[in-house]
N, CA, C and O of each residue as an XYZ file, in Angstrom:
520
protein
N      20.598     11.752     -8.432
C      21.291     10.652     -9.057
C      21.795      9.655     -8.031
O      21.767      8.446     -8.260
N      22.260     10.170     -6.889
C      22.825      9.287     -5.865
C      21.865      9.081     -4.694
O      22.204      8.396     -3.729
N      20.677      9.665     -4.772
C      19.653      9.561     -3.729
C      19.980     10.330     -2.453
O      19.272     10.184     -1.457
N      21.025     11.139     -2.457
C      21.352     11.982     -1.315
C      20.798     13.381     -1.571
O      20.782     13.829     -2.717
N      20.343     14.084     -0.527
C      19.809     15.430     -0.746
C      20.890     16.408     -1.206
O      22.062     16.271     -0.854
N      20.478     17.385     -1.992
C      21.386     18.421     -2.490
C      21.093     19.708     -1.730
O      19.946     20.150     -1.667
N      22.132     20.308     -1.152
C      21.985     21.575     -0.439
C      22.201     22.707     -1.438
O      23.332     22.936     -1.868
N      21.126     23.427     -1.820
C      21.276     24.479     -2.828
C      22.129     25.654     -2.365
O      22.572     26.456     -3.187
N      22.366     25.764     -1.051
C      23.156     26.878     -0.531
C      24.650     26.557     -0.434
O      25.449     27.430     -0.094
N      25.025     25.327     -0.727
C      26.429     24.930     -0.672
C      27.182     25.535     -1.859
O      26.572     25.855     -2.880
N      28.479     25.691     -1.733
C      29.288     26.259     -2.814
C      29.224     25.374     -4.050
O      29.321     24.151     -3.952
N      29.059     25.994     -5.212
C      29.027     25.236     -6.467
C      30.407     24.677     -6.803
O      30.529     23.837     -7.695
N      31.437     25.124     -6.111
C      32.785     24.606     -6.331
C      33.042     23.314     -5.558
O      34.033     22.626     -5.803
N      32.170     22.995     -4.649
C      32.287     21.769     -3.866
C      31.645     20.620     -4.647
O      30.627     20.818     -5.310
N      32.226     19.434     -4.576
C      31.670     18.274     -5.298
C      30.260     17.935     -4.823
O      29.478     17.358     -5.578
N      29.924     18.289     -3.572
C      28.578     18.029     -3.045
C      27.654     19.229     -3.250
O      26.494     19.202     -2.839
N      28.171     20.280     -3.887
C      27.383     21.482     -4.156
C      26.401     21.252     -5.292
O      26.471     20.235     -5.982
N      25.478     22.204     -5.489
C      24.420     22.029     -6.484
C      24.870     22.297     -7.912
O      25.726     23.146     -8.160
N      24.286     21.566     -8.836
C      24.416     21.846    -10.263
C      23.101     21.434    -10.911
O      22.346     20.639    -10.351
N      22.835     21.970    -12.073
C      21.582     21.671    -12.766
C      21.799     20.449    -13.649
O      22.728     20.408    -14.456
N      20.934     19.461    -13.486
C      21.011     18.243    -14.280
C      19.800     18.151    -15.190
O      18.663     18.304    -14.743
N      20.044     17.903    -16.451
C      18.964     17.519    -17.351
C      19.392     16.180    -17.908
O      20.534     16.021    -18.338
N      18.488     15.212    -17.906
C      18.856     13.842    -18.245
C      19.237     13.662    -19.699
O      19.782     12.616    -20.052
N      18.976     14.633    -20.558
C      19.265     14.460    -21.976
C      19.760     15.763    -22.576
O      19.476     16.841    -22.054
N      20.487     15.665    -23.654
C      20.922     16.853    -24.374
C      19.943     17.180    -25.503
O      20.152     18.145    -26.238
N      18.890     16.396    -25.645
C      17.895     16.592    -26.699
C      17.072     17.838    -26.382
O      16.274     17.833    -25.445
N      17.256     18.877    -27.139
C      16.580     20.154    -26.890
C      15.074     20.076    -27.149
O      14.322     20.908    -26.644
N      14.624     19.088    -27.931
C      13.200     18.948    -28.228
C      12.449     18.237    -27.114
O      11.226     18.349    -27.020
N      13.162     17.512    -26.276
C      12.515     16.767    -25.192
C      11.985     17.743    -24.145
O      12.614     18.760    -23.852
N      10.838     17.424    -23.596
C      10.243     18.278    -22.562
C      10.598     17.698    -21.198
O       9.746     17.135    -20.510
N      11.854     17.841    -20.818
C      12.332     17.263    -19.573
C      12.654     18.376    -18.591
O      13.351     19.338    -18.917
N      12.138     18.226    -17.404
C      12.395     19.220    -16.380
C      13.799     19.036    -15.839
O      14.279     17.915    -15.675
N      14.438     20.142    -15.571
C      15.759     20.078    -14.969
C      15.597     19.891    -13.476
O      14.541     20.183    -12.914
N      16.646     19.403    -12.837
C      16.618     19.169    -11.401
C      17.993     19.430    -10.828
O      18.976     19.508    -11.566
N      18.066     19.564     -9.513
C      19.353     19.748     -8.853
C      20.035     18.407     -8.661
O      19.390     17.399     -8.373
N      21.331     18.411     -8.823
C      22.159     17.235     -8.555
C      23.463     17.731     -7.953
O      23.815     18.901     -8.098
N      24.178     16.843     -7.278
C      25.514     17.220     -6.801
C      26.406     17.468     -8.009
O      26.313     16.760     -9.012
N      27.260     18.464     -7.913
C      28.156     18.779     -9.026
C      29.006     17.570     -9.383
O      29.191     17.271    -10.563
N      29.523     16.875     -8.386
C      30.353     15.693     -8.639
C      29.582     14.585     -9.343
O      30.100     13.959    -10.267
N      28.358     14.342     -8.914
C      27.530     13.304     -9.555
C      27.213     13.695    -10.990
O      27.274     12.862    -11.894
N      26.878     14.954    -11.196
C      26.517     15.430    -12.528
C      27.724     15.379    -13.470
O      27.585     15.021    -14.640
N      28.895     15.733    -12.966
C      30.113     15.687    -13.790
C      30.472     14.254    -14.148
O      30.848     13.965    -15.284
N      30.354     13.365    -13.181
C      30.680     11.958    -13.399
C      29.729     11.343    -14.421
O      30.114     10.444    -15.168
N      28.493     11.823    -14.453
C      27.506     11.317    -15.393
C      27.968     11.509    -16.833
O      27.668     10.679    -17.691
N      28.686     12.580    -17.107
C      29.160     12.824    -18.459
C      30.228     11.837    -18.893
O      30.417     11.609    -20.088
N      30.930     11.248    -17.926
C      32.021     10.333    -18.250
C      31.548      8.887    -18.414
O      32.200      8.087    -19.085
N      30.426      8.563    -17.805
C      29.904      7.193    -17.877
C      28.411      7.241    -18.142
O      27.746      8.229    -17.831
N      27.896      6.178    -18.712
C      26.467      6.106    -18.965
C      25.731      6.009    -17.628
O      26.116      5.233    -16.754
N      24.675      6.798    -17.479
C      23.914      6.821    -16.237
C      23.141      5.522    -16.085
O      22.434      5.093    -16.997
N      23.283      4.910    -14.937
C      22.541      3.695    -14.632
C      22.002      3.833    -13.219
O      22.746      4.149    -12.290
N      20.728      3.600    -13.063
C      20.154      3.590    -11.727
C      20.175      2.147    -11.265
O      19.541      1.282    -11.869
N      20.897      1.897    -10.205
C      21.030      0.534     -9.696
C      19.742      0.079     -9.018
O      19.092      0.837     -8.297
N      19.400     -1.160     -9.266
C      18.287     -1.778     -8.560
C      18.835     -2.249     -7.217
O      19.918     -2.834     -7.177
N      18.118     -2.013     -6.110
C      18.617     -2.448     -4.800
C      18.785     -3.969     -4.729
O      17.997     -4.720     -5.303
N      19.808     -4.399     -4.027
C      20.093     -5.829     -3.889
C      18.993     -6.592     -3.160
O      18.820     -7.790     -3.389
N      18.247     -5.917     -2.285
C      17.220     -6.625     -1.513
C      15.976     -6.964     -2.338
O      15.139     -7.749     -1.894
N      15.846     -6.383     -3.530
C      14.698     -6.689     -4.386
C      15.010     -7.910     -5.245
O      16.086     -8.008     -5.834
N      14.063     -8.832     -5.307
C      14.228    -10.045     -6.107
C      13.540     -9.826     -7.445
O      12.324     -9.977     -7.570
N      14.345     -9.464     -8.448
C      13.798     -9.167     -9.773
C      14.725     -9.739    -10.840
O      15.943     -9.577    -10.777
N      14.127    -10.406    -11.814
C      14.899    -10.960    -12.928
C      14.752    -10.042    -14.130
O      13.702     -9.435    -14.339
N      15.799     -9.950    -14.904
C      15.813     -9.124    -16.112
C      15.293     -7.703    -15.862
O      14.373     -7.251    -16.543
N      15.884     -6.996    -14.882
C      15.424     -5.632    -14.609
C      15.718     -4.706    -15.792
O      16.797     -4.754    -16.382
N      14.755     -3.880    -16.120
C      14.903     -2.943    -17.234
C      15.820     -1.783    -16.837
O      15.902     -1.440    -15.657
N      16.508     -1.177    -17.805
C      17.315      0.025    -17.525
C      16.369      1.207    -17.280
O      15.679      1.657    -18.194
N      16.343      1.697    -16.055
C      15.315      2.657    -15.644
C      15.414      4.016    -16.325
O      14.387      4.653    -16.554
N      16.606      4.476    -16.654
C      16.737      5.759    -17.359
C      16.053      5.654    -18.723
O      15.350      6.573    -19.143
N      16.264      4.534    -19.407
C      15.642      4.312    -20.714
C      14.128      4.236    -20.585
O      13.403      4.825    -21.386
N      13.650      3.509    -19.575
C      12.209      3.392    -19.334
C      11.622      4.766    -19.041
O      10.567      5.114    -19.571
N      12.293      5.546    -18.205
C      11.806      6.886    -17.857
C      11.674      7.753    -19.102
O      10.679      8.460    -19.263
N      12.656      7.705    -19.970
C      12.610      8.497    -21.195
C      11.441      8.111    -22.084
O      10.743      8.979    -22.608
N      11.221      6.801    -22.258
C      10.107      6.358    -23.101
C       8.758      6.720    -22.505
O       7.872      7.194    -23.217
N       8.590      6.501    -21.196
C       7.311      6.826    -20.562
C       7.044      8.321    -20.601
O       5.900      8.749    -20.759
N       8.091      9.109    -20.459
C       7.935     10.551    -20.486
C       7.547     11.043    -21.881
O       6.711     11.935    -22.017
N       8.152     10.464    -22.908
C       7.851     10.871    -24.286
C       6.518     10.342    -24.785
O       5.747     11.072    -25.407
N       6.247      9.065    -24.510
C       5.101      8.402    -25.134
C       3.962      8.064    -24.193
O       2.835      7.858    -24.643
N       4.233      8.002    -22.886
C       3.223      7.503    -21.967
C       3.093      6.001    -22.152
O       4.030      5.343    -22.605
N       1.946      5.464    -21.807
C       1.703      4.040    -22.015
C       2.198      3.160    -20.887
O       2.322      3.597    -19.743
N       2.481      1.897    -21.232
C       2.882      0.876    -20.255
C       4.190      0.232    -20.683
O       4.504      0.134    -21.869
N       4.939     -0.202    -19.683
C       6.185     -0.893    -19.987
C       6.490     -1.912    -18.891
O       6.456     -1.590    -17.703
N       6.790     -3.151    -19.308
C       7.167     -4.202    -18.372
C       8.618     -3.951    -17.965
O       9.484     -3.779    -18.822
N       8.882     -3.931    -16.654
C      10.222     -3.572    -16.190
C      10.958     -4.688    -15.457
O      12.143     -4.547    -15.157
N      10.282     -5.784    -15.168
C      10.975     -6.885    -14.505
C      10.035     -8.030    -14.181
O       8.812     -7.892    -14.205
N      10.656     -9.185    -13.871
C       9.905    -10.376    -13.475
C      10.326    -10.764    -12.068
O      11.502    -10.676    -11.716
N       9.366    -11.193    -11.269
C       9.652    -11.569     -9.889
C       9.137    -12.980     -9.616
O       8.152    -13.408    -10.219
N       9.803    -13.711     -8.701
C       9.388    -15.085     -8.414
C       8.100    -15.187     -7.593
O       7.362    -16.163     -7.722
N       7.828    -14.190     -6.753
C       6.618    -14.241     -5.923
C       5.840    -12.932     -6.050
O       6.373    -11.898     -6.451
N       4.568    -13.019     -5.693
C       3.706    -11.834     -5.731
C       4.206    -10.788     -4.725
O       4.183     -9.589     -5.004
N       4.653    -11.250     -3.568
C       5.177    -10.337     -2.545
C       6.393     -9.579     -3.081
O       6.497     -8.364     -2.917
N       7.314    -10.308     -3.724
C       8.493     -9.658     -4.309
C       8.079     -8.610     -5.344
O       8.624     -7.507     -5.379
N       7.112     -8.969     -6.180
C       6.655     -8.049     -7.231
C       6.053     -6.784     -6.639
O       6.278     -5.690     -7.155
N       5.293     -6.922     -5.565
C       4.704     -5.736     -4.934
C       5.780     -4.849     -4.303
O       5.660     -3.624     -4.327
N       6.824     -5.451     -3.744
C       7.940     -4.667     -3.195
C       8.643     -3.899     -4.313
O       8.988     -2.729     -4.147
N       8.852     -4.557     -5.442
C       9.490     -3.909     -6.590
C       8.613     -2.773     -7.095
O       9.106     -1.681     -7.376
N       7.309     -3.029     -7.210
C       6.375     -2.012     -7.706
C       6.378     -0.779     -6.803
O       6.394      0.352     -7.289
N       6.364     -0.999     -5.507
C       6.379      0.115     -4.545
C       7.669      0.924     -4.677
O       7.628      2.154     -4.678
N       8.817      0.243     -4.790
C      10.099      0.934     -4.938
C      10.119      1.736     -6.233
O      10.586      2.875     -6.249
N       9.612      1.145     -7.328
C       9.627      1.831     -8.621
C       8.795      3.110     -8.618
O       9.228      4.128     -9.158
N       7.617      3.070     -8.021
C       6.775      4.270     -7.980
C       7.491      5.382     -7.217
O       7.477      6.540     -7.636
N       8.117      5.024     -6.096
C       8.866      6.026     -5.329
C      10.064      6.533     -6.138
O      10.321      7.736     -6.180
N      10.786      5.627     -6.772
C      11.971      6.001     -7.539
C      11.620      6.919     -8.708
O      12.316      7.903     -8.962
N      10.535      6.593     -9.419
C      10.135      7.405    -10.565
C       9.596      8.763    -10.127
O       9.673      9.726    -10.890
N       9.049      8.861     -8.909
C       8.594     10.171     -8.426
C       9.783     11.112     -8.246
O       9.631     12.330     -8.338
N      10.965     10.552     -7.990
C      12.186     11.354     -7.863
C      12.871     11.544     -9.213
O      13.420     12.609     -9.496
N      12.836     10.509    -10.034
C      13.512     10.535    -11.324
C      12.813     11.442    -12.331
O      13.462     12.195    -13.057
N      11.488     11.363    -12.367
C      10.704     12.158    -13.316
C       9.576     12.858    -12.541
O       8.413     12.472    -12.659
N       9.919     13.888    -11.749
C       8.882     14.582    -10.974
C       7.804     15.138    -11.900
O       8.101     15.661    -12.974
N       6.578     15.020    -11.479
C       5.478     15.559    -12.270
C       4.889     14.570    -13.253
O       3.831     14.838    -13.823
N       5.537     13.431    -13.475
C       4.982     12.407    -14.360
C       4.299     11.367    -13.483
O       4.967     10.631    -12.756
N       2.970     11.301    -13.548
C       2.272     10.319    -12.707
C       2.534      8.894    -13.216
O       2.144      8.536    -14.327
N       3.191      8.103    -12.390
C       3.535      6.730    -12.747
C       2.881      5.787    -11.747
O       2.942      6.005    -10.537
N       2.257      4.743    -12.266
C       1.685      3.703    -11.413
C       2.341      2.378    -11.779
O       2.865      2.213    -12.880
N       2.305      1.441    -10.843
C       2.879      0.121    -11.093
C       1.808     -0.925    -10.841
O       1.015     -0.816     -9.906
N       1.800     -1.938    -11.691
C       0.860     -3.048    -11.548
C       1.643     -4.351    -11.524
O       2.730     -4.456    -12.092
N       1.072     -5.327    -10.864
C       1.655     -6.662    -10.813
C       0.710     -7.586    -11.566
O      -0.483     -7.649    -11.269
N       1.262     -8.310    -12.553
C       0.457     -9.207    -13.375
C       1.082    -10.598    -13.354
O       2.291    -10.751    -13.528
N       0.240    -11.613    -13.137
C       0.716    -12.995    -13.155
C       0.941    -13.414    -14.598
O       0.167    -13.060    -15.488
N       2.008    -14.170    -14.818
C       2.280    -14.654    -16.169
C       3.391    -15.677    -16.203
O       4.501    -15.403    -15.746
N       3.112    -16.841    -16.733
C       4.136    -17.863    -16.897
C       4.746    -18.353    -15.604
O       5.931    -18.685    -15.576
N       3.973    -18.409    -14.529
C       4.491    -18.868    -13.249
C       5.318    -17.825    -12.515
O       5.931    -18.124    -11.490
N       5.338    -16.610    -13.031
C       6.060    -15.514    -12.392
C       5.115    -14.327    -12.280
O       3.954    -14.394    -12.684
N       5.629    -13.257    -11.733
C       4.838    -12.039    -11.600
C       5.580    -10.903    -12.299
O       6.736    -10.614    -11.991
N       4.899    -10.274    -13.235
C       5.485     -9.191    -14.018
C       5.158     -7.860    -13.364
O       4.039     -7.653    -12.893
N       6.124     -6.962    -13.333
C       5.904     -5.612    -12.814
C       5.839     -4.683    -14.026
O       6.764     -4.616    -14.836
N       4.722     -3.974    -14.121
C       4.470     -3.105    -15.280
C       4.270     -1.679    -14.788
O       3.460     -1.430    -13.895
N       5.011     -0.745    -15.375
C       4.830      0.676    -15.073
C       3.923      1.286    -16.127
O       3.972      0.905    -17.296
N       3.095      2.232    -15.709
C       2.220      2.934    -16.649
C       2.298      4.428    -16.330
O       2.387      4.838    -15.173
N       2.260      5.223    -17.400
C       2.301      6.678    -17.241
C       1.439      7.301    -18.314
O       1.395      6.832    -19.451
N       0.752      8.372    -17.935
C       0.007      9.146    -18.913
C       0.923     10.194    -19.502
O       1.937     10.554    -18.904
N       0.571     10.676    -20.657
C       1.363     11.748    -21.293
C       1.084     13.052    -20.578
O      -0.020     13.291    -20.090
N       2.114     13.895    -20.525
C       1.932     15.229    -19.911
C       1.305     16.141    -20.916
O       1.060     17.310    -20.620
């Protein structure tokens, strides 16, 4: 959740210790659990989870990535996640998204494409169903 490594051997009583995170309480969803810091996982229950887009990326109308991850995981397909002013910016965003989704939804093959449209460049994520 915070992009910092979790030490599975650390005490579970420590805020930086391991806890099991599942992104949803939906028992029907086929979501793999993952390790998270106990403090991060506890804080997630108090506030809606949001994955921040890095400030160095130039993207307009960025999509909420947790929501996108859930839809791609359930349905597969394609989803437009942001608009960029230049092709270079769009490729940087696409590269970051593929890396981010490999951590967010391990095992779900996600690719990113850059498509020109309306004088801007759209970043589109695609995933196959598991």
